[in-house]
N, C-alpha and C positions, 0 to 999 in steps of 0.2 A: 428424440429431435433431430435432424442431422442440421450439422453447423452450415451458414451460406455465409454469404456477404454481408450480409446484415444483422444477424445472428451468429452466437458462440455457445455454446453449450459447454459447461463445465461440471463433472461430480465430484464428489468429492476424494476421490481415489486421484483423478487428474488434477484437482487441483493442490494436494499434498506433494504430489509426482513435478508438477511443474514449481513449488518452491524448494522442493531438493534440488532439481535441476538449478536453479538460481542460488541456493547455494552453495553447488560443486562450482557452478563458473565464477565465482568471486573466489570460495577456496585456490580454485586453481590460477585464478590471477595472480596470487600471492603476496597480496597487499595485506600489509597487516594494521588493524584500527584496534582504535577504542575503545569505541559505543558504539549502540546501533540509535538511532533515532525512528521512529515509526509515527505516520500519518496516520489518527485515528478519522474514520474507522477502519478503511481499506486495508491499511498496511501492518496493522494489531496480528493479526495471526501469521502473515510472512514475519513481521518484526518478531512473535514471538518465538518461532523455530530456528529462527535466525539466530537469536538471542540463546536459544540452550544448546545450539549446533555448535558454534564458533565460543560458548562459555562466556559472551559478554556481555555487560550492562545492557538494559532496554531503557531505553526515556519514550515519553510517548508525548506529542502534540496533535491538540487538536486543530482542525482545520478544515473547513466546510466551504462549497460553493454550489456542490451540486444536490437543491433540497427542492425544490419544483419538479414537477412532473414525477412523483415518485422520484426523483432523483435525475432523472435524465435528463434536465437544461441547469446549464449552469447560471451562475448568478452571482452578486456581489461574494468577493471571497473574505472571510471573516478566520483569524489566524487568532487562538487562543493567546490570553498574557502570559501564560507560563508551561512551564512545558515540567510532566513529570516525573521526577525521578529518584531513585533513593538516596541519591549523594550527590552534593556537589551542582556542578553547572557544567552544560556541555563545554568541551576542550577537547584539544589535541585532533586525533582522525577520527572522524565521525563517518558511521554509510547511513544514508537518509535513507530510510525502504516505505516503499508506498503497493498496493496491488495492481498500478497501473500509472501509465502518461497517455490522457486522454487527447486534450488538448496541448495540456503543457503548461497553461497557462499558472494553474495552483502551483503545482510542483520548482517552478521555475521560482511564482513567487516566493514560497514559503523556501524554499533552498535561501533566495537572495536576504530573508529576514534572517534564517538561524543566521548566518555569516557575516550581517553587520550588527546583532544583536549581540554575538558571543563572538569577539576577537579571539577569544581564546582557544577556538578550533583552529587549527592550521592547515586542514584537508579536506575536502568533505567529496566524496563519494553517493554516486544514486545506484538505488537495485531498485526492481519494481518485477513483476510479471509479467504483465506485458506492457507493450509498447506499439504504440501506434502510430504509423505513419505519417498521420496528421500532425503530430507533437512539433512545437515550436523546441523542445527542450529531446536530446539525446540522453537516454539514460546511462552511465558507467556498465550498468551488468543488467542484466532482463534474460526472461528462460523465453517466451515468444514475441517475435515482429509477425503485427498485423500490418499489414497492408494496404487493409480496408479499414473503413470506418464500422465495424458490428459492435452489437450491443452484446458485452459479455455477461451472460446468464448465469451468477455465481452460485454453488450450488446452496449458500444460507440467504441470498433474496426471499425465499418465499417466508421467511419472518416479517418481513418490511410489509408484510397484506395482511396473517395470520393474526387472528384476536386472539386472545387466552381464552376466552368459550371456542375457540375451535380447537385450540391445543388439549384442552381438556377432552372436547369430544373425540380426537384421532386417539386418546390414551385410555379414553373410555373413564375418566376420572373423576369421579362423584362429591 
């Protein structure tokens, strides 16, 4: 399928190339950071790759505001009360990672929440794959700027609608 102003279709190869492009932009900025916090779910794959490339600890914060209409409509923002990380608390210079800033409302509120809840954070920068023009937040790093407001069809979205029975049939598992 071809991209339009309303839809962008992303393959696994394109998805990984965009994450790698984002990693290079952070690297080329020469900014040194102490840890990465990714937002679950969209930022988890991005955070994992960046964590591996930069050899930095990865923390995961669950935040959700897109649950209605198969994740297309924004509702109330819920931020998990805890961050999942192997040790300590967020501190020092932190890179906050997600897959995109859409409206920017969630990303901005989560950033504010982290800075107010963890005064040990001395600096925070943000990194996303996609930055939509309508966003009220400007990320520090991004792989792709989208001047319109398309729905981004990410390669893993087929799992949102798939059942385990359908998966079984696809793999012909008895």
